[in-house]
Steps between C-alpha positions, in 0.01 A plus 500: 500500500789511753614832647840631399759534774823697437803584713510878524856628539372821661324320790732196499207260518267297287173678430177420319507710184206743487521733197392860515251420228394135472411566137841637406836391648802723430857369496832676439831317448841657446625412153843504340755776448567445130873519451596133463360147469295390799649222712325191628471658851287776345288229336408354837315813614333553162376138503379517858295812431371353175353214707356753744333693217360178355361406842349843560328484157360163593362629832380850413297655213762754397875546562726783388860383504756777449870421451727788410807538288779723630649661191683792660779400733877547547561134407334562164710807443816313582409210267431740213838668556678163509331360190488816290126456452243769554309478827173443315660214306623334820160520670305388188728200445511383859125550559430287193739231634321511837161456335626207294645332812176546693296353214736202478448429872124518462456821692195690377547873429371743764184700426703822504875537453588867554842640420659747737590748228131541413403600855737786586216747557347275766835471677545879498151539651582260786830678567327835515250362753786365711676837505176680586438258787850544647610149405748595233744782422691635203877532529767553235278399210377191685179431684526264795249325723554582869477167675478664841167651398329161481462327838415162340820482299638147544163344586479299176850353511505475882844655521638720779629849413861372506411206276313730264802724461738206452276335245421808298847514335458874530694749292694739718406843372535844660151608388327233712350601832518137617718219362191278451309753288443361153478658156167581340647711217853562382658727237583367154787625280425559129628154397257309726118471498333793672175684535414857596373539855461767769847400619671517163567244232534159656370147536316310771644276769404133475258485794268782390443330165300209644300723730382711208418209269315306768293805586405574140366155423391364837410809706630645827427176683504156341505136603837327444855609428745225408868466429819320586627488855803699388268795429358514851763752601563761389270498195167394653565674832560825311206451268266458795644799691475747211153383392345518848657844560398638158146369534391549863216269597581244232626150567716441192533117489299313763675165454868457418633174358868417454647190333819343631825490312640243260831363616789355305748295705353639819531868402228738379504513122552860387671704232685702762667180628560370149359153587201479272361334194278695262158359424632425151794309640263273691252463212785365288546221755139393571152536362332825609218316675753304709661830602158635600417188706842518675429861598171392660633200693577714806251721687552854372620656828776246546840471335526282190830335404565496126674194359514280191375215717195710591433566131531131421260412780245752375529366149445148632186610684361653185576180312284319754218753476492491121519121495197495730313737266591283202365186669169662593430786259366797692155653464358809663511534877500769768818575693532219755423603856834373634695723257286803570519450876879480479537818300257684727727406789756776434582368150616160622619380161684190636171375645318581178756297306457210745129509425582478127715192564210333681276565201770370266497170695134453415539623143783249444246230587269634227276733706389763244339720767829512690681588179261789439553626850876462462494721193266756661717519811812532290343790308461701817877461549573575135594137437386198291351688208709333229396192309656189658655387174643847441654496847681173448616589151534876537821697488840406367586403145223260394661448161827387665306267728314342208834458317647325805198269515550411133868433559417285803242295305756446223761392758261247650412358161874461436524329842736771620340501841792678665447800272124491552547497879755782479258720304229433760738591784621817329147635463389384843779712647344796317154428643356302208382141550447261208221242539503206257164362390428135411438601138858617466430874517640728772333787691682759704416721793658759726608382845674659795879484492717460805775759551855376456 
């Protein structure tokens, strides 16, 4: 069994992964703030860490994967005010949409999915510890973390004090001792969610939520903390600072992993920039498995460019894989060594996919053992679990396709070959290929389409 090597953001180097307890690996990943549909950039991180969780479960006897839901946040409050919905209705609807999108992409649910609103008591406890230790202070109904009290502040993100202040997008407030101090607790008016606390009715800041939830389910020190590169600062920097200060002697997360961003036309895809597609937008344009493969075609720490051409390429690769599986029906096999070695090399998914293509070469020639390994390797990536026939005929309006085939057969019998060719071309443009058999019948299958 190969050893797992991961790039630790904290140390800025590749390290052999050695869990605290070899019998039980503990992983925390920052989940969604549920106020709107998730975009395809969000899907990249969720898919990357799904592959990591699958790999860890393959390598170790037990894994606890925790991915939170942030259901108390100013963005949620604003969306409820805009839409006229209740806050609970907004969070219930958007959480359900997120779960449906993750399932469509083949991402397995985490072992534990805590919601912030169910862990207020744990947040209050951490804040009280920070105040008692001189790392936080109450002011004007707020409680703030004093960044100057933690000498390691900035170590995770690698930023200088000036860069930290510039990147924090700090709120100028007279009650702050230092402009970089961040909110742990803030007051809530009667029309917004709030909980009683030693500092009055209020609600938590974003950063303290993850610290409390990670601690409750994974302990004071755990193995891996993951999230998007856009969370490195300030969110993860602040999480680490408050957790280490509230729990002296602990390590919080020992390994930090951050996925790179998804770009659209050379710019980071984000809701704040307005240049994004929701997961549902993309799923309406390509099969979900093709979207998943596209998200894995670049090593997770690098930038991935989103494009229709990339989706078409991924779909074409899946066509090839499923054609190989159809030619040499798969049996049972262990995960091929080349795929496992690639994933243990800091989740090198492009190399793992290259190994699948090599197996597909052999399977296309009728090698059943290669087909079995192709399917087993695909499973570790969350791919190639559909029936081959279902892949080529899945999705779209099958009734309309069958009607077009019938019309085309009738046109050929009437020797209207121009109409028959036009029908074939119309459907090929939509990603459906007709294949005529010698007995006069016609089959159809899904194929990759080229963008206009």
